[in-house]
N, C-alpha and C positions, 0 to 999 in steps of 0.2 A: 280873304273872302273871295268867292267866285266872281269872275267877270260876268256881265250879263249875257255875253255871247255863249257862255257855257250853259245857260238855261235852255230848257226845251222849247225853243221858239219854232213856229211853223212859218216858213217863207212863202205864205200864200199872198197872191196879189192879183189885181186886174189892171188892164190898160185903160186909158181914157176912152178907147173905142168900144169897150165892152158895154153891154146893156146892164141896167140896174137889176134886171131879173137874174143875170149871171152872178152879180155881186151878192145878191140876197141868198142864192143857193150856196155859194162858197161860205158865207158867214154862218148860215144856219147849219150846213153840213159839218163844219169843223167846230162849231160852238165858239166862234171868235167874237171878241168885243169890237174889233176894228180890222180893216183890210187895207193893205198898202196899195197905192195907185202908182204904177211905174210906167214911164214913157221912155222906151228904148233903154231900159235898165236903170234910169234915174228916178228917184223918188220925187213925186210932185205933190203928194198929199195922201190923205186917207179918206175912207168912207166908213160909216158906222151904221148899225141898224136904225138909230134915231135919224141920221141924216138922209137915209133912204125912205123913211116913213112918208107915205103920201105921194111918192114919186111913181109915175107910170112905169111899168115893166120895160117898155121899149125905149125909155129915156137913156141916152148915153151917159156913162159915168162922168165924163168931162163936165157935165152940167151940174153935178152935185158934189164933186170932190172939194175938199177943204184942206187948208194947210194945218198940220198938227201943231198943238201947243208946245210940243217938245219933241226933239229928235235926239236920240242917245247914241253915243259911240260905243261899239261893242266891247271895247277894252275897259270901260268903266266898271268899277266894282258894284255889286248889288247895293251896298250901303251908299255909295256916291250917287247911284241912280235914284235911290229912294229920296235922298236929300233934294235932288233936282225936281222930283215929282212934287214934293211938298212946296218948294219955292214957286213952281209954275202952276200949282193947283191942277195938275193934269191927272187924267184917269187912265189914259193909254199913251204910248209913245212908240213910234217905229224905231228900230235899231239898225244902224248901218255900221259895217266893219269893212275897212279897206275898199270903200265904194260899193260894197255889196249889201243888198237888203236882206236882213236875217229874219225879219218877222216883227210882230208887234208885242210889246211887253205891257202888262197891266199892273196897276197898283197892288192888286191882290197877289199876283205872282211874286212881286218883290216882298210883300209882307210874309208870305209863306217861307221864302228863302231866309229872310231875316230871323224867322222863328227857329231856325236850326241852331244847334250849338256850333260855334266856330272858334278857332284859335286866333286871337288878335295879333300874336307875334308873327305867324306865317301867313295869315289870311286864309288858311285852309279850314274846311269843316273837320269835325272830329269823326270818330268811327260810326256814329249813328247814320251819317249819310251813306257810308259804304254799305251798311246793313239794309237801309231802305232801297238803295240801288240794286243790291244783290238779290233781295227777295223779289223785287219787281221783275227782274230778268229771269229768275228761276221759275216764277209763275208763268212766264211766257215760253218756258222750255228752252231758253237760251243757255248755251254752254258758257260758263264763266271761268276765268282763271284769276287767282289772287297772287300778286307780287308783294311780298312782305320785305320791307327795307329797314335795315338797322345800321346806323352809323358806326364805323369802327373806332374804338378807343375814344369815344366822345367825351368821356369823363376827364380825360387829360386836358381838354380845352378849358373846361371850367376850373379844374384844380390849378393848372399852371398859369392860365391867362385871365381867369375871371369869367363871370357869367355873361358879361357884355359880349366878349368874344364868342362864347358859346352860343349866345343868341344869334350873333352874326352868322355863324356856321349854319344854324338851322334855317335862317332866312335865305341864305344863298342856295342851300340844297332845295328848299321848298320852291324857290323861284325857278331853278333848273328843271325840277320835276314838272312844275306847272306848264312850262314852255314845251315840254316833251310829250305830254299826253294829248290825246285826241278826245275832246268832250263828246264826240259822237259815239265813241267806243269805250272810253275809259272814265273812271272816276278816281280821283286822288284825295286822300285824307291824311291828316296827321293822326297817327294811331295813339301816340303817347310818348312823352319824353323825347328820345332821339329816334323814334320809330315812325315810319310812314307806310302806307299801304295803297296799292293800286288795284282796283278791280277792272277787268277788261273782258269784252266779249270777242276779242280777237281769237283766232285759232291758236292752239298751243304753240305752234311754230312762230306765229306772229308775236305772242307774248314773250317768248324767249328772245326773239330779235329785239323787242323793246327793252328787255333787261340788259342785253349787250350794249345797246345804244346808251342807256343810262349809265352803265359802268364806264363807258368811254367818256361821256360828258362829265361825270363827277371827277375824273382825273384832271380836268381842266380848271376845276375850282381851286383857288388858292386864297387863303386867308392871310392878308398882309400883316395884320396885327400879331398873329401867331407865327408868321413866317413858316407856315406848314400847309401842305395840301390836305385834301379831304378824301376819304374813301368810305364805301359802305358795302355791306353784304346783302344780296337779294335772294330770298327764298321763294320758290314758285310751287304752287299746287293748283290742280284743276285742269280743265281742258282735255281730259282723256276719258270721259264717261263712255262706257262700253254698252250700257243698256239704258232704256228709258227710265227717267226719274219719276217716282210716284208723286202724285199731286198732293203731298203732305209734308209737314215738317220742313218748310223752306228755311225758317230761321235756324233750325238745328243744322241743316245741310250747309248753310253759309258759315255758321260758326265753326263747323268742322273743316271747311276749306281754309278759313283764316288760320285756324290752329295748326293745321298741317303745313301751311306755307311758313308759319312762324317757326315750327320745328325744323323745317328744311333750312331756314336761315341760321338757326342756332347750330345745327350740325355743320354747316359750311364754315361758320366762324370758328368753331372748335378745330376743324380740320386745318383752316388757314393758320391758326395760332400754333398748331402742332408742327406744321411745315416750317414756319418761321423759326421755331425753337430748334428744330433739327438742323436748319441751315446755319444758325448761329454756332451751334456745337460743331458742325462740319468745318466751318471757317476757322474756328479756334483750334481745331485739332487736325489740320491737313497733314497727312503722313508724309514723311521725308521722301519716300519712294515715289510719291505722286508729284513732287516738285521738280521743275526743270533745273538744269545745271545752274550753278550759282554765278552771279556777277555782282560787281559793286555798282549800284545805280547812282551813287552820289546823292546829294540832298535833292529831294523832290518837294516842291511846295506850290500850293495854289496861290497865284498872284491875284486873280480876280475872276468873278463869274458874272456874266451879263445874261439875264433871262427875263423875258416878258411873259407874265402869267395872264395877260388880258386877252390874248388871242392865241388860238391853237395853231396858227400858221407862221408864227414868228421864228426868228433865228436865235439860237442859244450859243453863246461863246464862252469858252473857258481858257484862261491863260495860265500856263504852268512854267515855273522855273525849274530847270534840270541842270544842276551844276552851274556852269557859266552861261548856258543857253536859256532863252525864253521862247517858248513855242505856244501856239494857240490852236484850238480845235473848234469847229463850228458844226452845229447840228440843226437842220431844219425840222421843226417840231412835227409838222404834218399830222396833227392829231395826237401825237405822243404827249404824255404828261410832262410837266416841267422837270421833275426830278429825273425821269428817264432820259430826257434830252441833255441834261447836265452830265450824267454819267457817260453817255455816248460822246459828247463833245470833249470830255476829259480824256477818254480813250483815244480819240482822234488826235488830240494834242500830243499824247505820249507816243503815238505811232509816228508822228513827224520826227521825234527825236530818236526813237528806236524802231525804224521801219521793219527791221527783221523780226520784231516781236509784236505782231498785231494782237490787239485785245478785243474780244467780243463780249459785250454785256449780255448776260442771260436773263437776269431778274433783279428786281429791286424791291425790298420790303421795308416798310416803316412799322416797327413794332414797339411794344412797351415792355421793359424788363420788370422783374418782380419788385424792384425797389422804386418803380415809377418813372425811371428814366426812359426817354424816347430814344430808340436806336434805329439807325439806317444801316441796312445790310445789302452788300453788293455781291452777287454771284456772277462769275465771268469765266472765260477761258482765254489763255494766252498761248499762242502758237510758237513753236520753236522748231524750225525745219519741218519735218513731216509729223512731228508730235504735237499734241494739244493737251494742255494741262489745266485742270480746274483750279481756280483761285477765288479768293473772296476777301472782303474787308468789312469790318464793323466799326461804326463811329457813333458815339453818343451825341445826340443832337443838343447843341448848346445854344449859342446866340443866333447863328445864321444857318438855317437848314440847307440852303443852296451850297454854301462852302463846305458844309459837313458831308453832303452827298459827293462832292468832288474829292474831298479828302479820303472818304471811304474807298473811292475808286482808285486813288493812288495807293492806298494800303493793299488793295487786291493786286495791283500790278507789281508791287514790291515783293510779293511772294514768288514772282517769276525770277528766281535767282540764276541768272544766266552767266556762264563762265566768261572770264576775260574782263579787263577794265573798260569802262565807258568814259570817253572823253567828250 
C-alpha cells in the first residue's frame, strides 16, 4: 500500500509571527482542515479554523497554536496511519519526512485511499489507480507515458521453487520499483500476475531514462532461495503527442496507451527470446573455420565463486584450477549484475593462466529451453595474435547458478583451441 508521503499533501504553513488573518486566508483559499506552524523549519504545532474562531485578525499565530494530537512519519503506509488515527482519535495530523514538513493529512483522505483496491502481497494499488491518475492528468492536458513491465520467465520460479519464492520475487521487484518512482510525477501499480505498470508525466526522454534505470536496478535483485537473478521487459508508449487532444474519451485514450505499451512489451520479449535461441544455435554450431588454432588446455575446473548480491559495489572472485595451477580473477561490480561480474572474473582468472589468449565477455543470457530447463548462455571473443574469434558456452542451470555461469564461461574459452601444449 502507498506510503502517506505519496498522497497529494499541500505543504502549506505559517510561522509563529504571522497574523491570524493570514492563517485564515491560507486555510480558506486551499480548503484545508489544518495548517502547520513552523519555526525555522521545525514543526511546533497546528492551527485549525476552529482554533482561530473568535480570535482577532491582528493576533499573532503564536498565541493560538496548539500541539497536534498525532504526528505521522511520511514512510508509514496509509493503513498504518489509519490505525494510528483510530488509536489517538485524531481528525488531522501533520506529516514529517526526513525532517521536512509535507503537509497535513485528514481522516477522510485516508478513508478515500483505503477505499481503493490494493494488492496485499506487494502493497501496491491495482490498475484502477492508474486509470484514475491517468484520466485526471489527461483532463489537465498533461502528456503522459505508460511503462508496462512484465517479469521474464516468472513461471519458472513458481514451477521450480514454489509459490512462496515466486511471491518473494514479486515483493522484491515491487519494492525496487516503489523506491525508484517519484510520487510527484509517477504512479506505480500492480497490473496483474507478474505485470506492473507506471504512469508518468515526465517527458518521453525522461520516461526512457527511468526505464533504463529500472533495468539496471533489477539486475541487482537476486533471490537467494532460487539462486537466480531477476529480469523484466519494459514496453513504453506515450509522450509523443503531435496535436492537441480533444476533450473527450479520456478513459479510451488511457486504455489505448496502456494497450500499446503492453504490445511493445510483448514485442520486445518475443525479440529477446528469438535472439537467445539464435545465440544458443550459434554456440552449438560454431564453424571450424571460425575457431582459433587448437591447443590442449588440460582440465579446467571451477574451484569456487565468491559473489555478494546485496550491494552493487562489491567484489566478485572466481578461482579456477587449470592443470596443476590454481588462478583467481576478480571483478568490481560497479553496477554490473552478479552473473556478469562472475563471467568477467572467470575470464580474468583464465587470462592469468593464458595471458596470450585474453577473453572478452560480450553478453550473458538466462533463458528457458522447451523442456523447461533454465540455460545460461555466454557469448564472448578470444584473441589470438591479431585475430579475434567468437566463442560461446551453454550450461544448464542446476544447483548453483553462480558456478554454472562460471562453468559456461569455461566452456566458451575451451572453444579457443590454440596450437601447442599448455603446461
